[in-house]
Legacy VTK file of the C-alpha trace (Angstrom):
# vtk DataFile Version 3.0
C-alpha trace
ASCII
DATASET POLYDATA
POINTS 492 float
-148.877 -116.737 -53.243
-149.454 -117.857 -49.512
-151.115 -121.220 -50.850
-148.418 -121.627 -53.670
-145.602 -121.868 -50.830
-147.702 -123.231 -47.961
-146.170 -127.030 -48.395
-142.965 -125.492 -48.634
-143.100 -123.657 -45.259
-144.752 -126.983 -43.569
-141.895 -128.926 -44.580
-139.245 -126.676 -43.542
-140.766 -125.989 -40.609
-141.385 -130.018 -39.499
-137.483 -130.760 -41.169
-136.632 -127.863 -38.515
-138.638 -128.842 -35.687
-137.065 -132.517 -35.998
-133.457 -131.191 -36.262
-134.283 -129.090 -32.708
-135.715 -132.167 -31.159
-132.360 -133.991 -32.130
-129.918 -131.320 -30.587
-132.086 -131.258 -27.050
-131.745 -135.086 -26.978
-127.775 -134.500 -27.858
-127.437 -131.102 -26.144
-130.417 -130.535 -23.594
-132.850 -128.194 -23.668
-130.984 -124.845 -22.119
-128.278 -125.161 -25.274
-131.551 -125.571 -27.921
-133.062 -122.391 -26.044
-129.880 -120.551 -26.925
-129.884 -121.804 -30.473
-133.850 -119.990 -30.728
-133.255 -116.988 -28.769
-130.321 -116.536 -31.141
-132.688 -117.296 -34.077
-135.106 -114.779 -33.087
-132.487 -111.727 -32.159
-131.135 -112.465 -35.611
-134.808 -112.340 -37.180
-135.505 -109.276 -35.817
-132.099 -107.561 -36.260
-133.091 -108.114 -39.894
-135.670 -105.930 -39.791
-133.805 -102.974 -38.227
-133.948 -103.557 -34.522
-130.877 -102.127 -33.374
-131.394 -103.282 -29.963
-131.951 -107.004 -30.376
-129.225 -106.451 -32.840
-127.007 -105.239 -29.818
-128.264 -108.567 -27.489
-127.435 -110.996 -30.512
-123.977 -109.644 -30.915
-123.523 -110.023 -26.926
-124.724 -114.003 -27.011
-122.535 -114.463 -29.742
-119.598 -113.200 -27.911
-120.426 -114.800 -24.430
-120.388 -118.421 -26.223
-117.765 -120.893 -24.947
-115.580 -122.241 -26.967
-117.421 -125.844 -26.405
-120.798 -123.935 -27.835
-119.028 -122.550 -30.989
-119.019 -125.489 -32.994
-122.695 -127.054 -32.068
-124.448 -123.461 -32.756
-122.601 -123.459 -36.222
-123.383 -126.661 -37.050
-127.046 -126.003 -36.071
-127.539 -123.386 -38.267
-125.402 -124.776 -40.834
-127.641 -127.902 -40.835
-131.313 -126.469 -40.616
-129.907 -124.068 -43.767
-129.137 -127.597 -45.240
-132.667 -129.125 -44.547
-134.187 -125.875 -45.863
-132.689 -126.527 -49.112
-133.719 -130.260 -49.204
-137.577 -128.749 -48.619
-136.957 -126.067 -51.792
-135.450 -128.083 -53.901
-138.175 -130.439 -52.898
-140.888 -128.380 -53.704
-139.990 -127.561 -57.484
-141.047 -131.112 -58.100
-144.023 -131.814 -55.215
-147.174 -132.545 -56.531
-148.507 -129.790 -54.490
-146.107 -127.267 -56.406
-147.665 -128.570 -60.026
-150.985 -128.016 -58.774
-150.549 -124.254 -58.229
-148.417 -124.219 -61.294
-144.965 -123.349 -59.699
-142.478 -124.378 -62.322
-143.679 -124.913 -65.710
-142.852 -127.896 -67.998
-139.551 -126.905 -69.766
-139.968 -129.221 -72.546
-143.737 -127.754 -73.410
-142.266 -124.477 -72.735
-139.720 -124.835 -75.767
-141.645 -126.450 -78.229
-144.391 -123.817 -77.707
-141.414 -121.430 -78.256
-140.587 -123.680 -81.193
-143.937 -123.762 -83.120
-144.875 -120.220 -82.422
-141.558 -119.136 -84.223
-141.012 -119.415 -88.210
-139.364 -122.235 -88.797
-140.301 -125.112 -90.952
-141.257 -128.751 -88.659
-138.598 -129.710 -90.551
-135.656 -127.865 -89.534
-137.088 -127.944 -85.831
-137.019 -132.361 -86.188
-133.399 -131.949 -87.830
-132.564 -129.677 -84.740
-133.830 -131.638 -82.158
-131.878 -134.871 -83.705
-128.705 -133.048 -83.871
-128.688 -132.384 -80.464
-125.390 -132.773 -79.063
-124.934 -131.637 -74.685
-121.975 -132.663 -73.026
-122.388 -131.896 -69.378
-118.555 -131.974 -68.069
-118.240 -133.383 -64.082
-115.584 -131.562 -61.923
-114.052 -131.594 -59.122
-114.683 -127.908 -56.859
-112.487 -127.068 -53.749
-115.863 -125.984 -52.682
-117.796 -129.136 -52.778
-116.968 -129.812 -48.958
-120.590 -131.988 -48.605
-119.598 -135.656 -47.795
-121.230 -138.316 -49.949
-123.092 -139.458 -46.902
-124.852 -136.401 -46.127
-125.415 -135.710 -49.586
-127.276 -139.542 -49.333
-129.215 -138.834 -46.417
-130.366 -135.661 -47.847
-131.331 -137.623 -51.540
-133.385 -139.756 -48.523
-135.462 -137.101 -47.087
-136.230 -135.935 -50.592
-137.570 -139.526 -51.192
-139.115 -139.602 -48.251
-140.784 -136.064 -48.538
-142.256 -137.264 -52.143
-143.954 -140.271 -50.481
-145.624 -138.029 -47.883
-147.835 -136.700 -50.995
-149.659 -139.374 -51.585
-153.602 -139.004 -50.625
-154.022 -142.536 -49.778
-151.771 -143.197 -47.258
-152.645 -145.254 -44.470
-152.167 -143.793 -40.739
-149.757 -146.206 -40.265
-147.784 -145.840 -43.357
-147.750 -142.436 -42.647
-146.169 -142.719 -39.064
-143.631 -144.487 -40.607
-142.478 -141.979 -43.062
-142.215 -139.420 -40.024
-140.365 -141.618 -38.187
-137.844 -142.586 -41.250
-137.387 -138.641 -41.557
-136.564 -138.447 -37.896
-134.158 -140.761 -38.226
-132.293 -139.700 -41.329
-132.112 -136.091 -39.521
-130.738 -137.659 -36.366
-128.008 -139.459 -38.343
-126.761 -136.456 -40.195
-127.008 -134.025 -37.257
-124.877 -136.883 -35.547
-122.535 -137.308 -38.295
-118.917 -135.168 -38.887
-119.739 -133.158 -41.963
-115.973 -132.230 -42.560
-113.784 -134.881 -44.055
-110.753 -136.239 -42.031
-109.039 -136.517 -45.174
-108.106 -135.139 -48.194
-110.194 -136.521 -50.765
-107.173 -137.889 -53.869
-108.097 -137.545 -57.409
-109.377 -141.162 -57.707
-111.797 -140.175 -54.128
-113.424 -137.448 -56.447
-113.620 -139.464 -59.449
-115.385 -142.357 -57.016
-117.827 -139.046 -55.799
-118.561 -138.287 -59.338
-119.508 -141.708 -60.217
-121.739 -141.673 -57.693
-123.725 -138.922 -58.641
-124.099 -141.126 -62.040
-125.299 -143.694 -60.479
-127.801 -141.994 -57.903
-128.757 -139.241 -59.954
-128.135 -139.134 -63.541
-128.288 -143.134 -64.303
-132.195 -143.095 -63.335
-132.938 -139.501 -64.944
-131.607 -139.911 -68.474
-134.246 -142.762 -69.503
-137.065 -140.174 -67.916
-135.729 -137.400 -69.806
-135.562 -139.228 -73.043
-139.255 -140.670 -72.917
-140.298 -137.287 -71.894
-138.451 -135.460 -74.791
-139.723 -138.373 -77.034
-143.088 -137.780 -76.065
-143.231 -134.157 -76.603
-141.969 -134.684 -79.959
-144.620 -137.837 -81.146
-147.154 -134.770 -79.282
-145.996 -131.920 -81.501
-144.370 -133.098 -84.293
-145.720 -136.633 -85.261
-141.969 -138.534 -84.736
-139.845 -140.371 -82.844
-136.357 -139.750 -81.297
-133.971 -142.299 -83.400
-132.885 -145.551 -81.641
-129.680 -144.308 -81.012
-130.103 -140.605 -79.925
-127.840 -139.195 -77.769
-129.147 -135.770 -76.642
-127.113 -135.145 -73.474
-123.860 -137.053 -72.640
-121.284 -136.704 -69.707
-117.943 -135.954 -69.680
-115.481 -135.740 -66.270
-112.534 -133.763 -65.548
-112.225 -135.739 -62.176
-109.057 -138.279 -62.650
-107.737 -136.577 -65.967
-107.065 -133.157 -65.140
-103.510 -132.498 -64.387
-103.148 -129.019 -65.135
-102.094 -127.169 -61.395
-102.633 -130.750 -60.146
-99.599 -132.745 -59.222
-101.655 -135.778 -57.380
-103.283 -136.407 -61.374
-101.028 -138.995 -62.158
-100.899 -141.004 -65.264
-101.534 -144.266 -62.590
-104.364 -142.330 -61.117
-105.554 -141.425 -65.000
-105.610 -145.401 -65.514
-107.148 -146.131 -61.954
-110.193 -143.862 -63.333
-110.581 -145.874 -65.960
-110.864 -149.367 -64.501
-113.224 -147.080 -62.478
-115.581 -145.999 -64.774
-115.829 -148.747 -66.595
-116.352 -150.896 -63.680
-118.971 -148.854 -62.547
-121.215 -148.731 -65.802
-120.204 -152.495 -66.449
-122.388 -153.301 -62.571
-124.854 -150.455 -63.619
-126.163 -152.162 -66.921
-125.768 -155.686 -65.067
-128.414 -154.873 -62.489
-130.880 -153.767 -65.348
-129.741 -156.591 -67.589
-130.530 -159.049 -64.648
-134.050 -157.223 -64.406
-134.758 -157.159 -68.421
-133.903 -160.617 -68.198
-136.905 -161.320 -65.598
-139.210 -159.233 -68.318
-138.372 -160.677 -71.624
-140.329 -164.061 -71.166
-142.374 -163.823 -74.867
-141.828 -166.391 -77.681
-142.827 -164.663 -80.490
-139.794 -163.299 -82.414
-138.473 -162.571 -85.899
-136.430 -165.015 -88.072
-133.254 -163.358 -87.262
-133.945 -164.109 -83.437
-134.514 -167.047 -84.330
-131.215 -167.374 -85.983
-129.137 -166.494 -83.204
-130.966 -168.552 -80.466
-132.173 -171.139 -81.712
-135.261 -173.145 -80.636
-135.021 -171.748 -77.483
-138.488 -171.484 -76.069
-137.776 -167.740 -74.807
-135.565 -166.469 -77.459
-135.085 -162.831 -75.249
-134.081 -164.549 -72.415
-131.549 -166.795 -74.692
-130.241 -163.392 -75.831
-130.410 -161.312 -72.610
-129.287 -164.235 -70.387
-125.981 -164.415 -72.691
-125.479 -160.767 -72.299
-125.893 -161.189 -68.031
-123.472 -163.479 -68.329
-120.934 -161.305 -70.022
-121.557 -158.696 -67.742
-121.628 -160.987 -64.385
-117.869 -161.879 -65.673
-116.196 -159.236 -66.864
-117.672 -157.281 -63.539
-115.629 -159.938 -61.734
-112.603 -159.179 -63.773
-112.764 -155.299 -63.394
-113.388 -155.745 -59.763
-110.232 -158.139 -59.188
-108.305 -155.579 -61.622
-109.379 -152.066 -59.529
-108.539 -154.058 -56.260
-105.002 -155.228 -57.627
-105.648 -158.631 -57.607
-105.449 -161.729 -60.300
-108.479 -163.328 -61.286
-109.887 -166.573 -63.669
-112.611 -164.189 -65.092
-112.340 -162.627 -68.816
-112.939 -158.891 -69.484
-115.197 -160.115 -71.747
-117.764 -156.593 -72.605
-115.582 -153.774 -73.814
-117.030 -152.017 -76.239
-120.756 -150.393 -76.228
-121.855 -152.455 -79.487
-121.477 -155.830 -77.763
-124.413 -154.814 -75.617
-125.983 -152.692 -78.273
-126.485 -154.791 -80.743
-128.285 -157.312 -79.483
-130.637 -155.299 -77.834
-131.486 -153.717 -80.999
-132.666 -157.051 -82.411
-134.644 -157.689 -79.371
-136.248 -154.152 -79.868
-136.962 -154.569 -83.579
-138.547 -158.156 -83.060
-140.582 -157.064 -80.520
-142.060 -154.180 -82.510
-142.609 -156.250 -86.073
-144.706 -158.886 -83.620
-146.881 -156.651 -82.075
-145.003 -156.368 -78.582
-143.935 -152.641 -79.255
-145.430 -151.799 -76.162
-143.183 -154.228 -74.130
-140.180 -153.177 -76.268
-140.828 -149.492 -75.584
-140.440 -150.157 -71.819
-137.202 -151.443 -69.722
-135.834 -152.483 -73.244
-135.795 -148.959 -74.791
-134.531 -147.428 -71.515
-131.496 -149.717 -71.862
-130.894 -148.541 -74.984
-130.972 -144.746 -73.895
-128.562 -145.514 -71.338
-126.391 -147.222 -73.912
-126.151 -144.557 -76.158
-125.754 -141.544 -73.230
-123.741 -143.414 -71.255
-121.848 -146.174 -73.212
-119.269 -148.847 -71.561
-117.375 -146.174 -69.900
-120.191 -144.786 -68.349
-118.501 -140.850 -68.721
-115.568 -139.705 -71.401
-112.316 -138.714 -69.755
-110.860 -135.359 -70.869
-107.340 -134.790 -69.994
-106.145 -131.883 -69.448
-102.647 -130.476 -69.509
-100.593 -127.130 -69.494
-98.806 -126.648 -72.979
-95.354 -125.858 -71.474
-95.483 -129.546 -69.943
-95.087 -130.886 -73.658
-92.664 -128.234 -74.499
-90.367 -129.641 -71.663
-90.706 -132.850 -73.514
-89.138 -131.792 -76.608
-86.755 -129.465 -75.352
-85.247 -132.473 -72.794
-85.212 -135.169 -76.225
-83.844 -132.530 -78.819
-80.941 -131.440 -76.246
-80.399 -135.518 -75.505
-80.401 -136.265 -79.150
-77.789 -133.356 -79.775
-80.575 -131.177 -81.755
-80.275 -127.881 -79.690
-83.116 -126.846 -77.631
-86.884 -126.914 -78.583
-87.525 -124.063 -76.333
-85.607 -121.327 -78.241
-86.336 -122.447 -81.526
-88.947 -119.761 -83.202
-92.818 -121.144 -84.044
-91.773 -121.660 -87.777
-88.793 -123.922 -86.813
-90.613 -126.125 -83.993
-93.791 -126.651 -86.333
-91.237 -127.961 -88.920
-89.837 -130.380 -86.826
-92.906 -131.247 -85.160
-94.895 -131.991 -88.903
-91.565 -133.831 -90.379
-92.000 -136.248 -87.369
-95.283 -136.860 -87.474
-95.117 -137.887 -90.915
-92.042 -140.129 -90.375
-92.498 -143.605 -90.054
-89.303 -144.277 -87.771
-89.730 -143.786 -83.717
-88.456 -140.290 -82.113
-88.277 -141.343 -78.513
-85.024 -144.049 -78.330
-85.535 -146.976 -76.485
-82.738 -146.679 -73.679
-83.832 -142.662 -72.883
-84.199 -141.728 -69.764
-85.876 -138.847 -69.279
-86.456 -136.542 -65.961
-89.824 -138.103 -63.569
-92.045 -134.776 -65.061
-91.158 -135.584 -68.747
-91.925 -139.426 -68.295
-95.152 -138.257 -66.368
-96.472 -136.108 -69.256
-94.970 -139.205 -71.749
-96.359 -142.249 -69.474
-100.041 -140.027 -69.849
-100.164 -140.685 -73.195
-99.259 -144.058 -73.057
-102.131 -144.640 -70.867
-104.372 -142.403 -73.854
-102.938 -144.802 -75.993
-103.498 -147.720 -74.363
-107.608 -147.427 -73.665
-110.375 -147.516 -76.000
-110.992 -144.227 -77.709
-114.480 -144.038 -76.905
-113.144 -143.755 -73.609
-111.898 -140.218 -73.721
-113.704 -136.788 -74.682
-110.990 -133.923 -75.889
-107.117 -133.643 -74.835
-107.173 -129.710 -73.594
-103.994 -127.900 -73.646
-104.058 -125.215 -71.291
-102.454 -121.905 -72.185
-102.110 -122.949 -75.757
-101.510 -120.333 -78.286
-99.779 -121.257 -81.387
-100.175 -124.321 -83.653
-97.021 -126.154 -82.459
-98.356 -126.516 -79.469
-101.307 -128.643 -80.548
-98.879 -130.413 -83.011
-96.533 -131.540 -80.046
-99.513 -133.113 -78.462
-100.154 -135.240 -81.720
-96.734 -136.017 -81.843
-96.690 -137.269 -78.121
-99.830 -139.189 -78.851
-98.018 -140.322 -81.783
-95.396 -141.615 -80.243
-96.899 -143.440 -77.314
-99.223 -145.628 -80.301
-102.413 -143.493 -80.824
LINES 1 493
492 0 1 2 3 4 5 6 7 8 9 10 11 12 13 14 15 16 17 18 19 20 21 22 23 24 25 26 27 28 29 30 31 32 33 34 35 36 37 38 39 40 41 42 43 44 45 46 47 48 49 50 51 52 53 54 55 56 57 58 59 60 61 62 63 64 65 66 67 68 69 70 71 72 73 74 75 76 77 78 79 80 81 82 83 84 85 86 87 88 89 90 91 92 93 94 95 96 97 98 99 100 101 102 103 104 105 106 107 108 109 110 111 112 113 114 115 116 117 118 119 120 121 122 123 124 125 126 127 128 129 130 131 132 133 134 135 136 137 138 139 140 141 142 143 144 145 146 147 148 149 150 151 152 153 154 155 156 157 158 159 160 161 162 163 164 165 166 167 168 169 170 171 172 173 174 175 176 177 178 179 180 181 182 183 184 185 186 187 188 189 190 191 192 193 194 195 196 197 198 199 200 201 202 203 204 205 206 207 208 209 210 211 212 213 214 215 216 217 218 219 220 221 222 223 224 225 226 227 228 229 230 231 232 233 234 235 236 237 238 239 240 241 242 243 244 245 246 247 248 249 250 251 252 253 254 255 256 257 258 259 260 261 262 263 264 265 266 267 268 269 270 271 272 273 274 275 276 277 278 279 280 281 282 283 284 285 286 287 288 289 290 291 292 293 294 295 296 297 298 299 300 301 302 303 304 305 306 307 308 309 310 311 312 313 314 315 316 317 318 319 320 321 322 323 324 325 326 327 328 329 330 331 332 333 334 335 336 337 338 339 340 341 342 343 344 345 346 347 348 349 350 351 352 353 354 355 356 357 358 359 360 361 362 363 364 365 366 367 368 369 370 371 372 373 374 375 376 377 378 379 380 381 382 383 384 385 386 387 388 389 390 391 392 393 394 395 396 397 398 399 400 401 402 403 404 405 406 407 408 409 410 411 412 413 414 415 416 417 418 419 420 421 422 423 424 425 426 427 428 429 430 431 432 433 434 435 436 437 438 439 440 441 442 443 444 445 446 447 448 449 450 451 452 453 454 455 456 457 458 459 460 461 462 463 464 465 466 467 468 469 470 471 472 473 474 475 476 477 478 479 480 481 482 483 484 485 486 487 488 489 490 491
């Protein structure tokens, strides 16, 4: 057990010492000594030493106003660094040597093989996997993105230190970088100066995708594919998407008056901009790899006599993505661009890349096709050209308010006072009607207009950009029919 956690304790100790050095350089040795005294007294107090508990309380009471925040920050930052070390420990090479965390995929297949299920049933279940992970914004998430980024870099440095063939100067370089990052974190204000807007929250979500999920998905898919081949002798379909991602950031307006139709539209554009930017980087790198000349007749028909047919296909995609990126960059910045919005659907990228993939396998280059090209195809399946689907969430009463205001304007009475049967009859009749219900000259209240504008934003975007429409507090069929009618009136 001690050997199992020796590496973890060593990393926590190293990071703690570097934090102490940063505190000493900034606040002086006397302040660092006070921090250490508090730590030792707290440790002793937890073991039941009542005398040290009283000394600890006296020490804390005598802290000056100028000392309170630095003391709190010192312990907060140490806990953050300890968390970084602990999270890294679960994936470290040294931990794997001590079998700290069994491979979950291996465990899953072992359980499946030990069950009474047939191989065909297992294969079918894996192929039908549909896991939707939803990104949400919580007020409890106070860690700034800049600190999260530094913690990610610290994790990378800890991983680099585990390489067994490091030269002394290489090890010193990594340790120096770790010290820089710890020092940067100490001198960085942990608290945001301004409350994040819904768009800021969405940008945070996109940053999580870019920094974590984007590289993780192809690795997970590759591992799952390898286990399927190893245990069952089959592969994942090329378009398999066992894991997809949805977001509430910019779409959840229930209880958040700052999420408006304008915010939703902006977040949708930002999501597509991020997706196009990420795919552009991948396609650009892919262009440098696909230099082969052998191809099928199907590829040759697309590119003619080009000596590097795959590059010709991928370069065309690269240029379309570049121009689309320039168009969307100008759009999110409120500017006008001469560039065109060329890439609007996932199929536009998938079709030519699949053509390349099948051609390489047919020409004996399956090993190349199953490299970065397959990773990009996996990302297309899981993320798509919108990166994450956006759920729309609204309180059911808001939809009823729209129809109450509208029916009063039309002289039909107050929708809110109707029975459930009358509401359903009205909504079903209008859903089956070909004429528009909402008059063009109607001037609704701001709240009602906002609900209608949200539906128009939905109607004006690709259906693949959305997940589901969540009706909070829905309690009757009319709550669902009301949303259907509003979306129909908006043009869905």
